[in-house]
C-alpha positions as CSV (number, residue, x, y, z in Angstrom):
1,M,15.7,22.5,8.3
2,N,18.2,21.6,11.0
3,K,20.5,18.9,9.7
4,G,21.0,17.5,13.2
5,L,17.4,16.3,13.1
6,R,17.7,14.2,9.9
7,A,18.8,10.6,9.7
8,L,22.3,10.3,8.2
9,G,21.3,7.6,5.8
10,R,19.0,4.7,5.2
11,L,19.7,1.2,6.5
12,K,19.3,-1.8,4.2
13,T,15.7,-2.9,4.0
14,G,14.8,-5.2,6.8
15,T,17.6,-3.8,9.1
16,M,16.6,-2.1,12.3
17,N,18.2,1.0,13.6
18,K,19.0,1.3,17.4
19,T,15.6,2.9,18.2
20,E,13.7,0.2,16.3
21,A,15.7,-2.5,17.9
22,A,14.9,-1.1,21.4
23,Y,11.2,-1.0,20.5
24,A,11.5,-4.7,19.3
25,A,12.8,-5.5,22.7
26,L,9.7,-3.9,24.3
27,L,7.5,-5.9,21.9
28,E,9.3,-9.1,22.9
29,A,8.8,-8.3,26.6
30,Q,5.1,-7.7,25.9
31,K,5.0,-11.0,23.9
32,A,6.5,-12.8,26.9
33,A,3.9,-11.2,29.2
34,G,1.1,-12.4,26.9
35,E,0.0,-8.9,25.7
36,V,1.4,-9.4,22.2
37,A,0.7,-12.5,20.2
38,W,3.0,-11.7,17.2
39,Y,5.0,-8.9,15.7
40,K,7.1,-8.5,12.6
41,F,9.4,-5.7,11.4
42,E,8.6,-4.1,8.0
43,A,6.2,-6.9,7.2
44,I,3.4,-5.0,5.5
45,K,3.6,-2.5,2.7
46,L,0.4,-0.5,2.2
47,R,-0.5,1.1,-1.1
48,L,-1.8,4.7,-0.6
49,A,-1.9,5.8,-4.2
50,D,-0.2,5.2,-7.5
51,N,3.5,4.9,-6.7
52,T,2.9,5.9,-3.1
53,F,3.4,3.3,-0.3
54,L,3.8,3.1,3.4
55,T,5.9,0.5,5.1
56,V,5.2,0.7,8.8
57,D,8.0,-0.4,11.1
58,F,6.1,-3.0,13.0
59,A,2.9,-5.0,12.4
60,V,1.8,-6.0,15.9
61,M,-1.0,-8.5,16.7
62,L,-2.3,-8.1,20.2
63,S,-3.2,-11.2,22.2
64,E,-6.9,-10.5,21.6
65,G,-6.3,-10.6,17.8
66,L,-6.3,-6.9,17.0
67,L,-3.7,-6.0,14.3
68,E,-1.9,-2.7,14.8
69,M,0.7,-0.8,12.7
70,H,3.4,0.8,14.9
71,D,5.9,3.3,13.4
72,V,8.9,4.2,15.5
73,K,10.5,7.6,15.5
74,G,13.5,8.8,17.4
75,S,11.6,11.8,18.7
76,K,8.6,13.9,18.0
77,S,10.8,16.6,16.4
78,I,11.9,14.3,13.6
79,Y,8.4,13.1,12.8
80,M,8.1,14.9,9.5
81,D,5.0,16.2,7.8
82,D,5.1,13.8,4.9
83,A,5.3,10.8,7.3
84,K,2.4,12.2,9.3
85,V,0.3,12.6,6.2
86,K,1.1,9.1,5.0
87,M,0.1,7.6,8.4
88,K,-3.2,9.6,8.5
89,V,-4.1,8.6,4.9
90,A,-3.4,4.9,5.7
91,A,-5.5,5.2,8.9
92,D,-8.4,6.5,6.8
93,M,-7.9,3.8,4.1
94,Y,-7.3,0.6,6.1
95,P,-9.3,-1.0,9.0
96,L,-6.2,-1.1,11.2
97,V,-5.0,0.7,14.3
98,F,-2.0,3.0,13.5
99,K,0.3,4.2,16.3
100,V,3.5,6.2,16.5
101,A,6.1,5.4,19.2
102,Y,8.8,7.7,20.6
103,P,11.4,6.8,23.2
104,R,11.2,8.9,26.4
105,L,14.4,10.5,27.7
106,K,15.9,8.8,30.8
107,R,15.5,12.1,32.7
108,D,11.7,11.9,31.9
109,G,11.5,8.3,33.2
110,G,12.5,6.4,30.1
111,G,10.2,4.0,28.4
112,W,8.0,4.8,25.4
113,L,5.3,7.3,24.5
114,V,2.9,5.5,22.1
115,E,0.2,7.7,20.4
116,D,-2.7,6.9,18.2
117,V,-2.6,8.4,14.7
């Protein structure tokens, strides 16, 4: 595996990295626009199996009341297989909408690519 694609270390629980902070700014703008009613970082920990959990980056409640789980990744290339499997298992187990968000490069117009799991 290419070392350049791995995170250098984990931040303290509850601390956002730069990409997550940028996504929080997007959610805040959507909240101000009335699209998002509420969101919280690392708010929900889902049990997938014995000793196996998933803590999604953002729990997001849309203005119409739908609760979504948004995981933020720096790019598609660092979205590892184990994380993909956990998201798919959680999507099968829980009646929630699961999404993965990636920042778009400025040369590609910027913003975010948000995909359903």
